[in-house]
C-alpha positions, -999 to +999 in steps of 0.1 A: +232-657+347+194-654+340+201-633+310+222-660+294+199-688+306+162-676+306+150-712+305+158-714+343+126-694+348+107-726+340+120-739+373+098-713+391+067-732+379+070-760+405+079-735+432+048-714+425+026-745+422+037-759+455+043-728+477+030-697+460-005-710+453-008-729+485-027-702+505-053-700+476-059-737+472-059-747+508-096-757+508-115-788+517-143-780+493-146-785+463-140-822+462-126-836+430-125-874+423-135-879+460-104-860+472-101-826+488-090-799+463-056-794+481-047-831+475-057-829+438-036-797+435-005-813+450-008-843+429-011-821+398+019-801+409+039-833+414+030-844+379+039-810+363+073-807+381+093-833+361+080-818+328+093-783+339+127-798+348+128-818+315+119-787+294+146-767+312+172-794+305+162-796+269+165-759+265+200-760+282+211-787+259+199-768+229+217-737+240+249-756+246+247-771+211+244-736+196+273-724+217+254-699+238+265-713+271+299-717+286 
C-alpha cells in the first residue's frame, strides 16, 4: 500500500515530533518565550500536525484525480 500511496509517509512527521524526538527535547533549559523547551516543542508539533494531515489529504485527492488510486 505504501508503494501506491507514498504520501502516507507524511503522517510519520507528527509521530516523530511527538514521540520519536521526546527523549531528546525533554529538557527544562533552554527557556523560550518564558516556557520550558519541551512545552514549546509540543506546541510546535501540535501546530505542524494539521499541516501534515492536510498535505497528505491533498496528495491523496491529487492521486485519485489522476486515477492512481483505487
